[in-house]
DRENVO-843969 format. One record per residue (C-alpha): x, y, z; residue number from 1. Coordinates in nm, 3 decimals, decimal comma. Example, Ala and Ser with C-alpha at 12.3 -4.5 7.8 and 13.67 -1.06 7.14 Angstrom:
BEGIN
r u->1,230; v->-0,450; w->0,780; num->1
r u->1,367; v->-0,106; w->0,714; num->2
% end
This chain:
BEGIN
r u->4,163; v->-3,524; w->-3,467; num->1
r u->3,980; v->-3,193; w->-3,410; num->2
r u->4,086; v->-2,907; w->-3,182; num->3
r u->3,915; v->-2,597; w->-2,998; num->4
r u->4,127; v->-2,313; w->-2,974; num->5
r u->4,097; v->-1,982; w->-2,855; num->6
r u->4,285; v->-1,779; w->-3,047; num->7
r u->4,451; v->-1,818; w->-3,399; num->8
r u->4,842; v->-1,800; w->-3,410; num->9
r u->4,828; v->-1,699; w->-3,796; num->10
r u->4,564; v->-1,481; w->-3,943; num->11
r u->4,591; v->-1,446; w->-4,318; num->12
r u->4,401; v->-1,180; w->-4,536; num->13
r u->4,301; v->-1,213; w->-4,893; num->14
r u->4,266; v->-0,835; w->-4,941; num->15
r u->4,000; v->-0,815; w->-5,196; num->16
r u->3,725; v->-0,563; w->-5,315; num->17
r u->3,920; v->-0,228; w->-5,356; num->18
r u->3,862; v->-0,176; w->-5,695; num->19
r u->3,483; v->-0,294; w->-5,654; num->20
r u->3,444; v->-0,059; w->-5,346; num->21
r u->3,582; v->0,234; w->-5,612; num->22
r u->3,330; v->0,150; w->-5,879; num->23
r u->3,049; v->0,171; w->-5,610; num->24
r u->3,138; v->0,501; w->-5,531; num->25
r u->3,239; v->0,618; w->-5,851; num->26
r u->3,570; v->0,662; w->-5,820; num->27
r u->3,870; v->0,551; w->-6,021; num->28
r u->4,052; v->0,234; w->-5,897; num->29
r u->4,329; v->0,446; w->-5,746; num->30
r u->4,114; v->0,558; w->-5,466; num->31
r u->3,996; v->0,208; w->-5,380; num->32
r u->4,333; v->0,104; w->-5,323; num->33
r u->4,418; v->0,427; w->-5,096; num->34
r u->4,080; v->0,363; w->-4,910; num->35
r u->4,203; v->-0,016; w->-4,883; num->36
r u->4,563; v->0,113; w->-4,741; num->37
r u->4,411; v->0,300; w->-4,458; num->38
r u->4,215; v->-0,011; w->-4,373; num->39
r u->4,509; v->-0,245; w->-4,422; num->40
r u->4,683; v->-0,106; w->-4,108; num->41
r u->4,390; v->-0,057; w->-3,887; num->42
r u->4,293; v->-0,431; w->-3,950; num->43
r u->4,655; v->-0,586; w->-3,925; num->44
r u->4,763; v->-0,378; w->-3,626; num->45
r u->4,432; v->-0,473; w->-3,436; num->46
r u->4,484; v->-0,803; w->-3,519; num->47
r u->4,816; v->-0,828; w->-3,385; num->48
r u->4,715; v->-0,605; w->-3,081; num->49
r u->4,442; v->-0,871; w->-2,956; num->50
r u->4,733; v->-1,138; w->-2,927; num->51
r u->4,744; v->-1,308; w->-3,294; num->52
r u->5,119; v->-1,353; w->-3,311; num->53
r u->5,120; v->-1,343; w->-3,730; num->54
r u->4,906; v->-1,146; w->-3,930; num->55
r u->4,972; v->-1,157; w->-4,316; num->56
r u->4,793; v->-0,985; w->-4,589; num->57
r u->4,790; v->-1,068; w->-4,994; num->58
r u->4,872; v->-0,714; w->-5,148; num->59
r u->5,016; v->-0,778; w->-5,481; num->60
r u->4,987; v->-1,116; w->-5,617; num->61
r u->5,220; v->-1,248; w->-5,924; num->62
r u->4,914; v->-1,233; w->-6,144; num->63
r u->4,851; v->-0,841; w->-6,048; num->64
r u->5,114; v->-0,768; w->-6,305; num->65
r u->4,874; v->-0,824; w->-6,568; num->66
r u->4,663; v->-0,494; w->-6,455; num->67
r u->4,719; v->-0,190; w->-6,630; num->68
r u->5,044; v->-0,010; w->-6,602; num->69
r u->4,907; v->0,295; w->-6,448; num->70
r u->4,722; v->0,092; w->-6,164; num->71
r u->5,008; v->-0,123; w->-6,097; num->72
r u->5,275; v->0,193; w->-6,028; num->73
r u->4,959; v->0,346; w->-5,775; num->74
r u->4,983; v->0,024; w->-5,624; num->75
r u->5,391; v->0,012; w->-5,598; num->76
r u->5,324; v->0,364; w->-5,460; num->77
r u->5,133; v->0,273; w->-5,201; num->78
r u->5,357; v->-0,014; w->-5,097; num->79
r u->5,635; v->0,200; w->-5,105; num->80
r u->5,465; v->0,421; w->-4,861; num->81
r u->5,400; v->0,157; w->-4,631; num->82
r u->5,768; v->0,052; w->-4,638; num->83
r u->5,897; v->0,382; w->-4,575; num->84
r u->5,654; v->0,656; w->-4,420; num->85
r u->5,496; v->0,397; w->-4,194; num->86
r u->5,762; v->0,261; w->-4,067; num->87
r u->5,735; v->0,470; w->-3,707; num->88
r u->5,386; v->0,316; w->-3,683; num->89
r u->5,533; v->-0,041; w->-3,645; num->90
r u->5,800; v->0,062; w->-3,423; num->91
r u->5,550; v->0,244; w->-3,193; num->92
r u->5,319; v->-0,073; w->-3,160; num->93
r u->5,639; v->-0,309; w->-3,151; num->94
r u->5,564; v->-0,483; w->-3,472; num->95
r u->5,818; v->-0,672; w->-3,677; num->96
r u->5,733; v->-0,636; w->-4,049; num->97
r u->5,829; v->-0,862; w->-4,323; num->98
r u->5,781; v->-0,880; w->-4,683; num->99
r u->5,721; v->-1,238; w->-4,836; num->100
r u->5,761; v->-1,314; w->-5,263; num->101
r u->5,977; v->-1,309; w->-5,541; num->102
r u->6,177; v->-0,993; w->-5,535; num->103
r u->6,197; v->-1,031; w->-5,918; num->104
r u->6,048; v->-0,739; w->-6,112; num->105
r u->6,057; v->-0,498; w->-5,818; num->106
r u->6,221; v->-0,166; w->-5,842; num->107
r u->6,540; v->-0,125; w->-5,690; num->108
r u->6,373; v->0,162; w->-5,489; num->109
r u->6,102; v->-0,076; w->-5,354; num->110
r u->6,344; v->-0,353; w->-5,288; num->111
r u->6,589; v->-0,133; w->-5,071; num->112
r u->6,250; v->0,025; w->-4,896; num->113
r u->6,216; v->-0,329; w->-4,790; num->114
r u->6,549; v->-0,443; w->-4,653; num->115
r u->6,541; v->-0,096; w->-4,446; num->116
r u->6,186; v->-0,171; w->-4,330; num->117
r u->6,256; v->-0,540; w->-4,262; num->118
r u->6,606; v->-0,425; w->-4,039; num->119
r u->6,437; v->-0,154; w->-3,862; num->120
r u->6,126; v->-0,404; w->-3,686; num->121
r u->6,359; v->-0,697; w->-3,710; num->122
r u->6,430; v->-0,727; w->-3,313; num->123
r u->6,040; v->-0,604; w->-3,235; num->124
r u->5,842; v->-0,862; w->-3,040; num->125
r u->5,484; v->-0,714; w->-3,068; num->126
r u->5,380; v->-0,976; w->-3,326; num->127
r u->5,500; v->-0,976; w->-3,704; num->128
r u->5,278; v->-0,844; w->-3,986; num->129
r u->5,393; v->-0,997; w->-4,342; num->130
r u->5,299; v->-0,829; w->-4,638; num->131
r u->5,254; v->-1,102; w->-4,900; num->132
r u->5,405; v->-0,871; w->-5,223; num->133
r u->5,473; v->-1,004; w->-5,577; num->134
r u->5,384; v->-1,335; w->-5,417; num->135
r u->5,214; v->-1,640; w->-5,526; num->136
r u->5,128; v->-1,975; w->-5,332; num->137
r u->5,282; v->-2,205; w->-5,658; num->138
r u->5,601; v->-1,980; w->-5,691; num->139
r u->5,642; v->-2,020; w->-5,343; num->140
r u->5,690; v->-2,403; w->-5,328; num->141
r u->5,859; v->-2,406; w->-5,686; num->142
r u->6,126; v->-2,178; w->-5,509; num->143
r u->6,158; v->-2,398; w->-5,224; num->144
r u->6,193; v->-2,732; w->-5,446; num->145
r u->6,461; v->-2,506; w->-5,623; num->146
r u->6,650; v->-2,448; w->-5,311; num->147
r u->6,620; v->-2,834; w->-5,213; num->148
r u->6,737; v->-2,956; w->-5,516; num->149
r u->7,039; v->-2,705; w->-5,523; num->150
r u->7,136; v->-2,850; w->-5,201; num->151
r u->7,200; v->-3,189; w->-5,335; num->152
r u->6,930; v->-3,359; w->-5,138; num->153
r u->6,848; v->-3,683; w->-5,279; num->154
r u->6,500; v->-3,756; w->-5,404; num->155
r u->6,447; v->-4,019; w->-5,129; num->156
r u->6,506; v->-3,736; w->-4,854; num->157
r u->6,223; v->-3,515; w->-4,952; num->158
r u->5,965; v->-3,495; w->-4,710; num->159
r u->5,692; v->-3,233; w->-4,644; num->160
r u->5,880; v->-3,088; w->-4,350; num->161
r u->6,167; v->-3,036; w->-4,599; num->162
r u->5,971; v->-2,865; w->-4,804; num->163
r u->5,812; v->-2,653; w->-4,517; num->164
r u->6,175; v->-2,558; w->-4,406; num->165
r u->6,252; v->-2,378; w->-4,735; num->166
r u->5,956; v->-2,190; w->-4,792; num->167
r u->5,973; v->-1,823; w->-4,732; num->168
r u->5,981; v->-1,720; w->-4,387; num->169
r u->5,990; v->-2,054; w->-4,284; num->170
r u->5,960; v->-2,007; w->-3,911; num->171
r u->5,638; v->-1,853; w->-3,975; num->172
r u->5,338; v->-2,108; w->-3,875; num->173
r u->5,061; v->-2,247; w->-4,084; num->174
r u->4,758; v->-2,041; w->-4,157; num->175
r u->4,487; v->-2,097; w->-3,827; num->176
r u->4,268; v->-1,906; w->-4,026; num->177
r u->4,218; v->-1,706; w->-4,386; num->178
r u->4,000; v->-1,419; w->-4,398; num->179
r u->3,877; v->-1,328; w->-4,785; num->180
r u->3,643; v->-0,995; w->-4,840; num->181
r u->3,421; v->-0,887; w->-5,131; num->182
r u->3,245; v->-1,205; w->-5,111; num->183
r u->3,448; v->-1,424; w->-5,327; num->184
r u->3,474; v->-1,779; w->-5,216; num->185
r u->3,872; v->-1,875; w->-5,346; num->186
r u->4,178; v->-1,857; w->-5,229; num->187
r u->4,338; v->-1,749; w->-5,551; num->188
r u->4,706; v->-1,884; w->-5,504; num->189
r u->4,761; v->-1,736; w->-5,145; num->190
r u->4,952; v->-1,923; w->-4,848; num->191
r u->4,872; v->-2,281; w->-5,074; num->192
r u->5,137; v->-2,473; w->-4,843; num->193
r u->5,036; v->-2,284; w->-4,535; num->194
r u->4,656; v->-2,334; w->-4,582; num->195
r u->4,640; v->-2,724; w->-4,588; num->196
r u->4,410; v->-2,700; w->-4,264; num->197
r u->4,315; v->-2,327; w->-4,260; num->198
r u->3,985; v->-2,235; w->-4,118; num->199
r u->3,819; v->-2,009; w->-4,395; num->200
r u->3,609; v->-1,724; w->-4,363; num->201
r u->3,435; v->-1,524; w->-4,652; num->202
r u->3,260; v->-1,182; w->-4,584; num->203
r u->3,076; v->-0,983; w->-4,794; num->204
r u->3,259; v->-0,647; w->-4,696; num->205
r u->3,512; v->-0,486; w->-4,962; num->206
r u->3,852; v->-0,445; w->-4,846; num->207
r u->3,770; v->-0,086; w->-4,773; num->208
r u->3,473; v->-0,129; w->-4,571; num->209
r u->3,653; v->-0,313; w->-4,295; num->210
r u->3,695; v->-0,193; w->-3,949; num->211
r u->3,846; v->-0,297; w->-3,610; num->212
r u->3,535; v->-0,397; w->-3,518; num->213
r u->3,560; v->-0,664; w->-3,768; num->214
r u->3,857; v->-0,800; w->-3,622; num->215
r u->3,647; v->-0,875; w->-3,316; num->216
r u->3,369; v->-1,058; w->-3,537; num->217
r u->3,619; v->-1,263; w->-3,669; num->218
r u->3,796; v->-1,380; w->-3,383; num->219
r u->3,473; v->-1,473; w->-3,233; num->220
r u->3,349; v->-1,638; w->-3,515; num->221
r u->3,646; v->-1,823; w->-3,502; num->222
r u->3,626; v->-1,939; w->-3,120; num->223
r u->3,352; v->-2,097; w->-3,232; num->224
r u->3,495; v->-2,311; w->-3,493; num->225
r u->3,601; v->-2,674; w->-3,437; num->226
r u->3,943; v->-2,729; w->-3,613; num->227
r u->3,962; v->-3,098; w->-3,784; num->228
r u->4,316; v->-3,250; w->-3,914; num->229
r u->4,177; v->-3,524; w->-4,112; num->230
r u->4,218; v->-3,770; w->-3,780; num->231
% end
């Protein structure tokens, strides 16, 4: 079965190339993450402004804890800024903000900031922005299975639909399109369940070089795709 569609419901962005961008410009890694943060807001808000209902961004994976303590600290500081200082931007654009991933290992300050930001934007209707923070596709599926086991469901009653209902933010639909920057061509543990039939797009630019013009290109390119679902 194939399907021609004009606009994706859910676009997932694998935010890649911040450190590479910094190195190319002779700057410390932190400057790359700061530049990436500035692009993140522009690209995600433009994606939603153009009518996409869900835009998700892979901002910190479960594997990123392996980076230096200094770099992790800078990243957490930027994420805290998104969750605190930038909430008025989401309110202005009528955008609901959610954070998916494990809360384990996050500071109490960050956890409380997540709760406040989600609560303040809960009833906004202009699209949903999902930050994948301390997120891993394997962990998401494992956590879903744990919830199912704890609920007492028998093995015979486990279905793909039941697993989907127990993912993080289960009402968020599968990714129609996953975009990765920096020229790398892999999913890196992003949205593994929701990526089953995603269209994939790999862009040579490093993430800090992304602009709202790239959103137009991405959505126009998506229109040309003839989606196939195995039928």
